[in-house]
C-alpha positions in Angstrom: 0.0 0.0 0.0 1.6 3.3 -1.1 1.0 6.1 1.3 -0.2 9.4 -0.2 0.9 12.4 1.8 0.8 15.1 -0.8 -0.8 18.4 0.1 -3.1 20.3 -2.2 -0.2 22.3 -3.5 1.9 19.2 -4.0 4.3 19.6 -1.1 6.0 16.3 -0.1 6.9 15.4 3.5 10.2 13.6 4.2 8.3 10.3 4.7 6.0 10.7 1.7 5.2 7.2 0.3 5.6 5.3 3.6 2.7 3.5 5.2 2.4 3.1 9.0 0.0 0.7 10.6 -0.8 2.2 14.0 -2.1 -0.4 16.5 -1.5 1.8 19.5 -3.6 3.9 21.7 -3.6 6.5 24.6 -0.4 8.5 24.3 3.1 7.0 23.7 2.2 5.2 20.4 -0.2 7.8 19.0 2.4 10.6 19.8 5.0 8.6 17.8 2.7 8.0 14.8 1.5 11.6 14.8 5.1 12.7 14.3 5.5 10.2 11.5 2.2 11.5 10.0 3.5 15.1 10.3 6.5 14.0 8.4 4.4 12.8 5.5 3.7 9.1 6.2 0.3 7.6 5.6 -1.0 6.5 9.1 -3.7 3.8 9.4 -5.1 3.9 12.9 -6.5 0.6 14.1 -9.3 1.0 16.6 -11.7 -1.2 18.6 -15.2 -1.0 17.2 -17.8 0.9 19.4 -15.2 2.5 21.7 -12.0 3.1 19.7 -9.0 4.7 21.3 -10.0 5.1 24.9 -8.8 8.7 25.0 -11.7 9.7 22.8 -13.8 9.6 26.0 -11.3 11.4 28.3 -13.4 14.5 28.7 -14.1 17.2 29.7 -12.8 19.1 28.0 -13.8 18.7 24.4 -14.3 21.1 21.5 -17.9 22.4 21.5 -20.3 19.5 21.0 -17.7 17.1 19.6 -17.8 13.5 20.7 -14.0 13.6 20.8 -12.0 14.8 23.8 -9.4 17.5 23.6 -6.8 14.9 24.7 -7.6 12.6 21.7 -7.5 15.6 19.3 -4.0 16.6 20.5 -2.2 13.5 19.2 -4.2 12.0 16.3 -4.0 14.3 13.4 -2.8 13.1 10.0 -4.3 9.6 10.5 -7.1 7.6 9.0 -9.2 5.3 11.3 -10.5 1.8 10.7 -12.7 0.2 13.3 -11.4 -3.4 13.4 -12.1 -6.2 15.9 -8.7 -7.8 16.6 -10.4 -10.2 19.1 -11.8 -12.1 16.1 -9.7 -14.3 13.7 -11.4 -12.5 10.8 -10.3 -9.2 12.1 -6.7 -10.4 12.6 -6.7 -11.6 9.0 -7.7 -8.1 7.9 -4.9 -6.8 10.0 -2.4 -9.2 8.4 -3.6 -8.0 5.0 -2.9 -4.4 5.9 0.5 -5.4 7.4 1.6 -7.1 4.2 1.8 -3.7 2.5 3.0 -1.6 5.4 6.5 -0.2 5.9 6.1 0.3 9.7 4.0 -1.1 12.5 3.6 0.5 15.9 1.8 -1.3 18.8 1.6 -0.8 22.5 -0.5 -3.8 23.7 0.7 -5.5 26.9 3.8 -7.6 26.3 2.9 -10.9 24.5 -0.5 -9.9 23.3 0.4 -9.5 19.7 2.2 -12.9 19.7 -0.9 -14.5 21.3 -2.9 -13.2 18.4 -0.2 -14.4 15.9 0.5 -10.8 15.0 4.0 -10.6 16.5 7.1 -9.6 14.5 8.1 -13.1 13.7 4.6 -13.8 12.4 4.3 -10.8 10.2 7.8 -10.6 8.8 7.3 -14.0 7.0 5.1 -12.2 4.5 6.7 -8.8 4.8 10.4 -9.1 5.6 10.9 -5.3 5.1 8.5 -4.4 7.9 9.9 -2.2 10.7 8.0 -3.4 13.8 8.0 -1.1 16.9 6.6 -2.3 20.2 6.2 0.2 23.1 5.6 -1.0 26.6 6.1 0.1 30.2 9.2 -2.0 31.1 10.3 -3.6 27.8 10.0 -7.1 26.6 12.3 -8.8 29.1 13.4 -8.4 32.7 11.6 -9.1 35.9 9.1 -6.2 35.5 8.2 -6.8 31.8 4.7 -8.1 32.8 3.8 -5.0 34.8 1.3 -2.4 33.5 2.7 1.1 33.1 1.3 4.5 34.1 3.2 7.8 33.6 3.3 8.8 37.2 4.7 5.4 38.2 7.4 5.7 35.5 8.3 9.2 36.7 8.6 7.8 40.3 10.5 4.6 39.5 12.7 6.2 36.8 14.0 8.8 39.3 12.4 11.9 37.9 10.2 12.5 40.9 13.1 12.3 43.3 14.5 15.5 41.7 11.3 17.3 40.9 9.6 19.5 43.5 10.7 21.6 46.4 13.2 20.4 49.0 11.5 18.8 52.0 8.1 18.8 50.4 6.0 16.1 48.6 7.5 14.9 45.3 5.6 16.1 42.2 5.4 14.8 38.7 6.2 16.8 35.6 2.9 18.4 34.5 2.5 16.5 31.2 2.9 12.7 30.8 6.6 13.0 30.0 7.4 9.3 30.3 4.8 8.5 27.5 5.9 11.4 25.3 9.6 10.5 25.8 8.9 6.9 24.8 7.0 8.2 21.7 10.0 10.3 20.7 12.4 7.4 21.2 10.1 5.2 19.1 10.1 7.7 16.3 13.8 8.0 16.5 14.2 4.2 16.4 11.8 3.8 13.5 13.6 6.4 11.4 17.0 4.8 12.2 15.6 1.4 11.2 14.2 2.8 8.0 17.5 4.4 7.1 19.4 1.2 7.9 17.0 -0.8 5.7 17.5 1.7 2.9 21.3 1.9 3.2 21.9 -1.8 3.6 19.3 -3.0 1.1 18.2 -5.6 3.6 15.1 -6.2 5.7 13.3 -4.4 8.5 13.7 -5.2 12.2 12.1 -5.3 15.6 12.3 -2.2 17.9 11.6 -2.6 21.6 10.9 0.7 23.4 10.3 1.0 27.1 8.8 4.0 29.0 11.0 3.0 32.0 14.2 2.8 29.9 13.4 6.3 28.5 13.0 7.8 32.0 16.3 6.2 33.1 18.1 7.5 30.0 16.7 11.0 30.6 18.5 11.2 34.0 21.7 12.1 32.0 23.8 14.5 34.1 21.8 13.7 37.3 22.8 10.1 36.9 26.4 11.1 36.3 26.4 13.3 39.4 25.3 10.3 41.3 28.0 8.0 39.7 30.7 10.6 40.4 29.8 11.2 44.1 27.8 8.2 45.3 25.2 10.7 46.6 21.7 10.6 45.0 20.6 14.1 43.8 17.6 15.5 45.7 14.7 17.9 45.0 15.8 21.5 44.5 12.7 23.1 43.1 13.7 25.2 40.0 17.4 25.4 41.1 20.2 23.8 39.1 22.7 21.6 41.0 25.8 23.0 39.3 24.8 26.5 38.2 23.8 29.5 40.4 21.8 31.6 40.1 19.6 29.6 37.8 16.1 29.4 39.2 12.8 31.1 39.9 12.5 34.0 42.3 9.4 35.7 43.7 9.0 39.3 42.7 6.7 42.0 44.1 3.9 40.9 41.9 4.7 37.4 40.6 7.7 35.3 39.7 10.8 35.6 37.4 13.1 32.9 36.2 16.8 33.8 35.6 19.6 31.8 34.0 23.1 33.1 34.8 24.6 30.1 33.0 28.1 31.5 32.2 30.7 33.6 34.0 30.3 36.5 31.6 26.6 36.9 32.6 27.3 37.3 36.3 28.7 40.9 36.0 25.7 41.8 33.7 23.3 40.4 36.2 24.8 42.4 39.1 24.9 45.6 37.0 21.2 45.2 36.0 20.4 45.2 39.7 22.8 48.0 40.5 24.7 45.6 42.7 28.1 45.7 41.3 29.4 45.1 44.8 28.5 41.5 44.4 31.1 41.0 41.7 33.8 41.8 44.3 32.3 39.4 46.9 34.7 36.5 47.2 31.8 34.2 48.0 30.3 34.7 44.6 33.4 35.3 42.4 32.9 32.2 40.2 30.1 29.9 39.5 31.8 27.3 41.7 31.9 29.8 44.5 28.2 30.7 44.0 27.2 27.0 44.1 29.2 26.5 47.2 27.6 29.5 48.8 24.2 29.0 47.3 22.3 29.5 50.6 23.7 32.9 51.2 23.3 33.9 47.6 19.7 32.7 47.5 18.8 34.7 50.6 20.4 37.8 49.3 18.8 37.6 45.8 15.4 36.7 47.2 15.4 39.9 49.3 16.7 42.0 46.4 14.4 40.7 43.7 11.3 40.9 45.9 11.6 44.7 45.7 11.0 44.8 42.0 8.0 44.1 39.8 8.3 41.3 37.3 8.0 43.5 34.2 10.6 46.0 35.6 13.1 43.2 36.1 12.4 41.8 32.6 13.2 45.1 31.1 16.4 45.5 33.2 17.7 42.0 32.3 16.8 42.5 28.7 18.8 45.7 28.6 21.8 43.9 30.1 21.5 40.7 28.1 20.7 38.5 31.0 18.4 35.5 30.1 15.2 35.8 32.0 11.4 35.2 31.7 8.2 35.4 33.6 6.3 32.1 33.9 3.8 31.7 31.1 0.5 29.8 31.2 -1.0 28.3 28.1 -2.8 31.5 27.2 0.5 33.3 27.3 2.3 30.7 25.3 -0.1 30.7 22.4 -0.4 34.4 22.4 3.4 34.7 22.0 4.6 36.3 18.8 7.5 33.8 18.6 5.0 30.9 18.7 3.1 32.6 15.8 6.2 33.3 13.8 7.3 29.6 14.1 3.9 28.2 13.1 3.6 26.5 16.5 -0.1 27.2 16.8 -2.0 25.4 13.9 -5.6 25.0 13.1 -7.6 22.5 11.1 -11.3 22.0 10.4 -13.1 19.1 12.0 -16.5 17.7 10.9 -18.1 18.0 14.4 -15.7 20.1 16.4 -15.4 23.0 14.0 -12.0 24.7 13.9 -9.5 22.9 16.2 -6.3 24.5 17.4 -3.3 22.4 18.2 0.5 22.8 18.7 2.4 22.6 15.4 5.3 20.4 14.6 8.7 21.6 15.9 10.5 20.0 12.9 11.2 22.5 10.1 12.7 21.4 6.8 13.9 23.5 3.9 12.7 21.2 1.1 10.1 18.8 2.6 8.1 20.6 5.3 5.9 18.9 7.8 2.2 19.4 7.2 -1.2 18.9 8.9 -3.3 17.4 6.2 -6.0 15.4 8.0 -8.2 16.2 11.0 -8.1 13.7 13.9 -10.3 11.0 12.5 -13.7 10.1 13.8 -14.0 6.4 14.9 -13.9 4.2 11.8 -14.2 7.2 9.5 -12.1 5.5 6.8 -13.0 1.9 7.4 -14.6 1.4 4.0 -11.9 3.3 2.1 -9.1 1.4 3.7 -10.7 -2.0 3.1 -11.3 -1.1 -0.6 -7.7 0.0 -0.9 -6.6 -3.4 0.6 -8.6 -5.2 -2.2 -11.9 -6.0 -0.5 -15.0 -5.5 -2.7 -18.4 -4.3 -1.4 -19.7 -7.8 -0.8 -16.7 -8.7 1.3 -17.0 -5.5 3.2 -20.6 -6.2 3.9 -19.8 -9.7 5.2 -17.2 -8.2 7.5 -19.7 -5.7 8.9 -22.4 -8.3 9.3 -19.9 -10.5 11.3 -18.9 -7.6 13.6 -15.3 -7.7 12.3 -15.4 -4.1 11.3 -17.8 -1.3 12.2 -19.4 0.9 9.5 -18.9 4.6 10.0 -22.1 6.3 10.8 -21.0 9.9 10.2 
């Protein structure tokens, strides 16, 4: 099956011509396949009849009177939906038919479920050896925890992130978006692109990719893990502070908060001049970043008192004048009213049959020759069932038989 990802004006995405069979749901897998769709691939979303991807019902909120949740809308653009019952052997045969012509398959069922259905990598590569097969799970396909279910907050706790997120001495907190799922989706995309490139360069077959939410969280510990390896002391929660840079954190102002990043030695004199506190540059306790980190408690107390005397906008103007990186803390309304967001195309809109005009974040990937595009609204459940079956070679009588046997669900749009 040849994917068709051309826009009305003929623009081609980097993955134009590739077909992705998306047997995933919720967040990690759909986030991965949305990225592949933005890059131009044809995405076929496999959904359970009657309910579909469970995030469809995760509301409020939703757009107007739409049956789809805002959550579902956020990660399912550029896809076509087929309502297919994989619990039936007939449904699995339709799936195999689709997989025979696919370039990539993404799934995030519990470990072993696809093999139980005879839809595992070893099953499908017999008829499609070029298939790149990506499985996403909580803990990966081997190890003592491979059988456990995965939830983002558990991943953030077990993977170490919550041990370093939050204020010292207070309850650990999770990052405000499901970063374990999103990180796994990004690693899945990266792995798929690498496997496609290897397939192209070597002229050989596809391969299996095993992506774990837990592995991703451990990998993301980067310099925090290295700090532990170097010292033997686990890092602790520091709020917005940085363990090896000071000042690099949020401070309370007279009317809000400001975040500053004095991330190099040449910024420290600028920072002091902006506050009319040149005397701090002569204070031996704060002469270098290493000194400032060593004397962080004294520096924090001094700066907290100093900055509390200013309004946030006043400080932003002073720091801008002296080339000191700083920002107030933006909420979502602030973010999507930002001129930089508009200039970079990071707020996009698309028309939806029931929700009207839907806004969503754009793609952060910008190409000079093959731009990312938003071509297809997040599909309604089974919206493309008949079209996809026809493209796979089923005639109208065969489609009617599948509908009558509850193998597929007709779209009632």
